[in-house]
C-alpha positions as CSV (number, residue, x, y, z in Angstrom):
1,M,113.5,-16.2,166.4
2,P,113.3,-19.4,165.3
3,A,115.3,-21.1,167.7
4,A,113.4,-19.4,170.5
5,D,110.1,-20.6,169.2
6,L,110.7,-24.1,168.6
7,P,110.9,-25.0,172.3
8,L,107.8,-23.5,173.0
9,L,106.2,-25.3,170.0
10,I,107.3,-28.9,171.3
11,E,106.7,-28.5,175.2
12,A,103.1,-27.3,173.7
13,A,102.4,-30.2,171.6
14,R,103.5,-32.4,174.9
15,I,101.1,-31.1,177.4
16,A,98.4,-31.1,174.4
17,G,99.6,-35.0,174.1
18,R,98.2,-35.8,177.3
19,V,95.3,-34.0,177.1
20,A,94.1,-35.5,174.5
21,T,94.9,-39.1,175.4
22,S,92.8,-38.1,178.9
23,F,89.9,-38.9,176.3
24,T,89.3,-42.2,174.7
25,G,88.6,-41.5,171.0
26,P,85.5,-43.5,170.3
27,T,83.7,-42.9,173.6
28,A,84.4,-38.9,173.3
29,A,81.4,-36.6,172.8
30,R,81.7,-36.0,168.8
31,W,79.3,-34.3,166.2
32,D,79.9,-33.1,162.7
33,K,80.6,-29.5,161.2
34,P,78.3,-27.7,159.4
35,G,78.7,-27.9,155.4
36,D,80.2,-31.2,155.5
37,A,83.6,-30.2,157.0
38,G,83.7,-33.7,158.9
39,P,84.2,-34.6,162.6
40,V,84.9,-32.9,165.5
41,T,85.2,-33.9,169.2
42,E,85.7,-32.3,172.4
43,A,88.9,-33.6,172.6
44,D,89.7,-31.3,169.6
45,L,88.6,-28.4,171.6
46,A,90.2,-29.1,174.7
47,V,93.4,-29.5,173.2
48,N,92.8,-26.0,171.1
49,D,91.7,-24.6,174.0
50,L,94.8,-25.3,175.7
51,L,97.0,-24.5,173.2
52,M,95.9,-21.1,172.6
53,S,95.8,-20.4,176.0
54,N,99.4,-21.7,176.4
55,L,101.2,-20.1,173.7
56,R,98.9,-16.7,173.3
57,A,100.5,-16.3,176.7
58,A,103.9,-17.2,176.1
59,R,104.0,-14.9,172.6
60,P,101.4,-12.0,173.1
61,A,102.1,-10.6,170.0
62,Y,101.6,-13.6,167.8
63,G,98.0,-13.7,166.0
64,W,96.2,-16.9,166.0
65,L,94.7,-19.5,163.4
66,S,93.5,-22.7,164.4
67,E,90.9,-25.0,162.8
68,E,88.7,-25.3,165.8
69,T,88.8,-21.0,166.7
70,D,86.2,-18.9,164.3
71,D,88.6,-17.3,161.6
72,T,89.0,-13.4,162.4
73,T,90.9,-11.1,160.4
74,E,92.3,-9.6,163.8
75,R,95.1,-12.1,162.6
76,L,96.0,-10.5,159.2
77,D,97.2,-7.2,161.5
78,H,100.3,-9.5,162.8
79,E,103.2,-9.9,161.2
80,T,103.4,-13.4,163.1
81,V,100.9,-16.1,163.7
82,F,100.7,-19.1,165.1
83,I,98.8,-22.0,162.8
84,V,97.6,-24.8,164.8
85,D,95.6,-28.1,164.2
86,P,94.5,-29.3,167.5
87,I,93.7,-32.9,166.5
88,D,95.0,-34.0,162.3
89,G,93.2,-36.7,161.6
90,T,90.1,-36.8,164.1
91,R,88.5,-39.3,162.1
92,N,91.3,-41.5,162.7
93,F,91.4,-40.3,166.8
94,V,87.4,-41.3,166.6
95,E,88.0,-45.1,165.3
96,G,90.6,-45.3,168.0
97,G,93.3,-45.4,165.7
98,R,97.1,-44.2,166.5
99,T,97.8,-42.1,163.3
100,W,96.3,-38.6,164.3
101,A,98.7,-35.6,165.5
102,I,98.9,-32.3,167.0
103,S,100.1,-29.9,164.6
104,I,101.6,-26.5,165.7
105,A,103.7,-23.8,163.6
106,V,104.4,-20.5,163.6
107,A,104.6,-17.9,160.4
108,H,106.4,-15.0,160.3
109,K,105.6,-12.4,157.4
110,G,103.9,-15.7,155.3
111,E,106.6,-18.6,155.7
112,I,106.9,-20.9,158.6
113,T,109.6,-20.2,161.1
114,A,109.4,-23.2,164.0
115,A,106.9,-26.3,163.6
116,A,105.8,-29.4,166.0
117,I,104.0,-32.3,164.8
118,Y,103.7,-34.9,167.8
119,L,102.0,-38.3,167.3
120,P,101.3,-39.3,171.1
121,L,100.4,-43.0,170.0
122,R,103.3,-43.1,168.4
123,D,105.7,-41.1,170.5
124,K,107.2,-39.4,167.5
125,M,107.8,-35.6,168.3
126,Y,109.4,-33.8,164.8
127,G,110.2,-30.5,165.2
128,A,112.3,-28.4,163.0
129,A,113.2,-24.3,162.9
130,K,114.2,-21.9,159.7
131,G,117.5,-22.4,158.7
132,M,118.3,-25.7,161.8
133,G,117.6,-28.6,159.9
134,A,114.6,-31.1,160.8
135,T,114.3,-33.6,164.0
136,L,112.7,-36.7,165.2
137,N,112.4,-37.3,169.0
138,Q,115.6,-35.1,169.1
139,L,117.3,-36.5,165.9
140,Q,118.6,-35.0,162.5
141,V,116.2,-36.6,159.6
142,T,116.4,-36.0,156.0
143,V,114.5,-36.7,153.1
144,A,115.0,-39.8,150.9
145,S,117.7,-40.4,148.5
146,P,116.7,-40.6,145.0
147,S,116.9,-43.7,143.5
148,P,117.0,-44.5,139.3
149,T,116.5,-48.5,140.1
150,R,113.1,-48.4,142.0
151,T,109.7,-47.0,141.8
152,A,109.2,-43.7,144.3
153,T,106.4,-44.3,147.0
154,V,104.4,-41.5,147.1
155,L,101.6,-40.9,149.9
156,A,98.1,-39.6,148.4
157,A,94.6,-40.9,148.2
158,V,93.7,-42.3,145.3
159,T,91.6,-39.8,143.7
160,N,95.0,-37.9,143.0
161,L,95.8,-40.1,140.6
162,E,93.2,-39.9,138.2
163,P,94.3,-39.4,135.2
164,H,92.4,-36.1,134.4
165,H,94.8,-34.1,137.4
166,W,98.0,-35.1,134.5
167,P,98.2,-33.6,131.5
168,G,101.9,-34.9,131.4
169,G,101.0,-38.6,131.9
170,V,100.0,-40.3,135.3
171,P,103.6,-40.8,136.9
172,Q,104.7,-44.0,137.5
173,L,104.4,-44.7,141.9
174,T,104.0,-46.6,144.4
175,R,100.8,-45.2,146.3
176,H,100.6,-45.1,150.2
177,Y,98.1,-43.5,152.7
178,R,98.2,-42.2,156.0
179,P,94.8,-39.8,157.4
180,S,97.2,-37.2,159.0
181,L,98.2,-34.7,156.3
182,A,100.5,-33.3,159.0
183,Y,102.1,-37.1,159.8
184,R,102.0,-37.4,155.6
185,L,104.6,-34.5,155.3
186,S,106.5,-35.6,158.5
187,L,107.3,-38.9,157.1
188,V,108.5,-37.4,153.7
189,G,110.7,-35.3,155.8
190,E,112.0,-38.8,157.8
191,G,112.9,-40.0,154.6
192,R,110.1,-43.1,154.7
193,F,108.6,-42.2,151.6
194,D,109.7,-40.4,148.7
195,G,107.4,-37.5,148.5
196,M,103.4,-37.0,149.4
197,L,100.5,-34.9,147.1
198,T,97.2,-34.2,147.6
199,L,95.2,-32.0,145.0
200,R,92.7,-30.8,147.0
201,P,92.1,-27.3,148.4
202,S,94.0,-27.5,151.7
203,W,93.6,-25.6,154.7
204,E,96.6,-24.0,156.2
205,W,96.8,-25.3,159.7
206,D,97.3,-28.8,157.6
207,I,100.2,-28.1,156.0
208,A,102.0,-25.4,158.4
209,A,104.1,-27.7,160.4
210,G,104.4,-30.0,157.8
211,A,105.7,-27.8,155.1
212,L,109.1,-26.3,157.2
213,I,110.1,-30.2,158.1
214,V,110.3,-31.3,154.8
215,S,111.9,-27.6,153.5
216,E,114.4,-28.5,156.8
217,A,115.0,-31.8,155.7
218,G,115.9,-30.9,152.4
219,G,112.8,-31.4,150.6
220,Q,111.2,-29.0,147.9
221,I,107.2,-28.4,148.9
222,T,104.8,-26.0,146.5
223,D,101.1,-26.1,145.7
224,Q,100.2,-28.0,142.7
225,T,101.4,-25.4,139.9
226,G,104.9,-25.4,141.8
227,T,103.7,-21.9,143.2
228,P,105.9,-21.2,146.7
229,L,103.2,-21.6,149.4
230,R,102.7,-18.8,151.5
231,F,100.6,-18.7,154.9
232,N,98.4,-16.8,157.0
233,N,96.4,-15.5,154.3
234,E,93.3,-13.4,154.1
235,S,91.6,-17.1,152.8
236,P,93.5,-19.6,154.9
237,M,93.6,-22.2,152.1
238,L,96.2,-23.5,149.8
239,N,96.0,-24.7,146.2
240,G,97.1,-28.5,147.1
241,V,100.3,-29.1,147.7
242,V,103.4,-31.5,146.1
243,A,106.4,-32.2,148.5
244,A,108.9,-34.4,147.7
245,T,112.5,-35.3,147.3
246,K,113.7,-32.1,144.7
247,P,114.0,-34.7,141.3
248,L,110.6,-36.2,142.0
249,H,108.8,-33.0,142.9
250,D,110.0,-31.4,139.9
251,N,109.0,-34.5,137.7
252,L,105.4,-34.2,139.6
253,I,104.8,-30.3,139.0
254,W,106.1,-30.9,135.0
255,R,103.3,-33.5,134.9
256,L,100.6,-31.5,136.3
257,T,101.5,-28.4,134.6
258,H,101.9,-29.8,131.2
259,A,100.3,-31.2,128.4
């Protein structure tokens, strides 16, 4: 199943990329979601409609969870679901940036089995299938090799390193940032950074595809307590995310959970 689903996701992501880039970010119609949930644009909805139509036609037995589709309990009746973020990094898209991504995953019984993350304006297509490794533009990728002689580089918002989060002591890290959570996870899988973390509650659609890319590239990913991630939950939200090379991941979890 994972091997069969991956080409479908990659092709769907490429088509979605053409739809998204047919809009000009700064001039695309946009509005704010209720409850201070961030912006959405006509491009987000166009990509969502395309993906829902194409993917569900190809796999009618799969359920559907997307940032831009009203969620219902219907997906909980399916062992296998698509988990989609049509445009991850909408603010970057609106600003005319290049660091937004289309993120598509398949979850089977709570585990991600296939994933594609596509950055059309950077020509970067990440893919992974369970047990088959992770790729960038069809070339195999692995997480960074740990080094005791350099400071680890981590993708995180500055608020994640505030002392109150770290009963075991704030780690010594070189911090960087990218606006898309899916892209941050992909960069860890690619080996460009040693890890990423977000200590805020995180929507499944932001994390699902990147989680498989990290794990298939040899990294470790859990929530902020060290608990393995499960997907297609009744409330589709995770308790933060820590993804990194195994030694760094173990160190970060220890510092987050031990006084």
